[in-house]
C-alpha positions in Angstrom: -20.1 28.2 2.0 -19.4 25.3 4.1 -19.5 21.6 3.0 -22.1 19.5 4.9 -24.3 16.2 5.4 -27.8 16.2 7.2 -28.6 12.7 8.6 -32.1 11.5 10.0 -30.6 8.9 13.1 -33.7 6.8 14.5 -32.8 4.6 17.7 -35.2 1.9 18.5 -35.0 0.0 21.8 -37.0 -2.9 22.3 -40.4 -2.2 23.0 -39.7 1.6 23.4 -40.8 4.3 21.0 -38.3 5.0 18.2 -36.4 8.3 18.4 -35.4 10.0 15.5 -33.4 13.4 15.3 -32.0 15.5 12.6 -28.1 16.1 12.9 -26.0 18.2 10.6 -22.3 17.1 10.0 -19.4 19.1 8.4 -18.2 16.6 5.4 -15.1 14.5 6.4 -15.3 11.3 8.3 -18.2 10.6 10.7 -17.8 7.6 13.0 -20.6 5.5 14.0 -21.0 3.2 17.1 -21.3 2.2 20.5 -19.1 3.9 21.9 -19.4 7.5 23.4 -16.5 9.2 21.6 -18.5 8.2 18.0 -20.0 11.3 16.1 -23.4 9.0 16.2 -23.4 7.2 19.1 -26.2 4.5 19.7 -25.9 2.6 23.1 -27.7 -0.5 21.6 -26.1 -4.3 22.0 -26.3 -4.7 18.1 -23.9 -1.8 17.7 -20.3 -2.4 17.7 -18.0 -0.1 19.4 -16.7 1.1 16.1 -19.6 0.1 13.7 -18.8 1.9 10.9 -17.8 5.2 9.2 -19.3 7.7 6.6 -16.3 9.4 4.6 -16.5 12.3 2.0 -13.3 12.4 0.0 -12.5 13.0 -3.6 -16.2 14.4 -4.0 -17.3 10.5 -3.1 -19.7 9.9 -0.5 -19.1 6.1 0.9 -19.9 4.2 4.3 -17.5 1.5 5.3 -18.8 -1.4 8.1 -16.3 -2.5 10.6 -18.8 -4.2 12.5 -19.1 -7.9 13.3 -22.5 -8.3 12.0 -22.7 -6.1 9.0 -24.9 -3.0 8.2 -27.9 -3.1 5.5 -27.0 -0.3 3.0 -30.0 0.4 0.5 -31.9 -3.0 1.3 -28.3 -5.0 0.8 -26.1 -6.6 3.6 -22.5 -5.4 3.6 -20.0 -6.6 6.1 -16.5 -5.4 6.2 -16.8 -3.7 2.9 -16.8 0.3 1.7 -19.8 1.1 -0.5 -20.9 4.7 -2.5 -23.6 6.0 -0.6 -25.6 9.5 -1.6 -28.6 11.7 -0.9 -31.6 9.2 0.2 -29.3 6.2 0.8 -30.2 4.4 3.8 -28.2 2.6 6.8 -29.7 0.0 8.9 -28.9 -2.2 11.9 -31.9 -4.5 12.9 -32.0 -7.1 15.3 -34.5 -8.6 17.9 -36.2 -5.2 18.3 -33.1 -2.9 18.7 -32.6 -0.7 15.6 -30.5 2.1 14.4 -31.6 3.6 11.2 -29.5 6.4 9.0 -31.1 8.2 6.4 -28.9 10.6 4.4 -31.4 13.7 3.9 -29.1 16.0 2.3 -25.6 16.5 1.3 -24.4 19.9 0.4 -21.1 20.4 -1.5 -19.5 23.6 -2.7 -21.9 26.4 -3.9 -24.3 24.1 -5.9 -24.3 20.9 -4.1 
């Protein structure tokens, strides 16, 4: 049985309506950033080229911020830090009407995850 993570990815740019999509990724490393070669790419000025990574290793899901301005993880600002996350966690970058929000919808590990 494949291991995966489902994310709800919401992008908002200034006055435009927010757009949300549900994306499914194999567990491992998921890159987030402004550059098009990221797994989650958001062309917003508030997002760094290589903003952060979601990683699953040793049965632990974590988020690591690599950005200049940080990421709000479950309501707390994190900057250049690696923190544990889980199903139900929220990652948020929000500034002057631009927003990238990532909700961890489901994490499926092994047969019982």
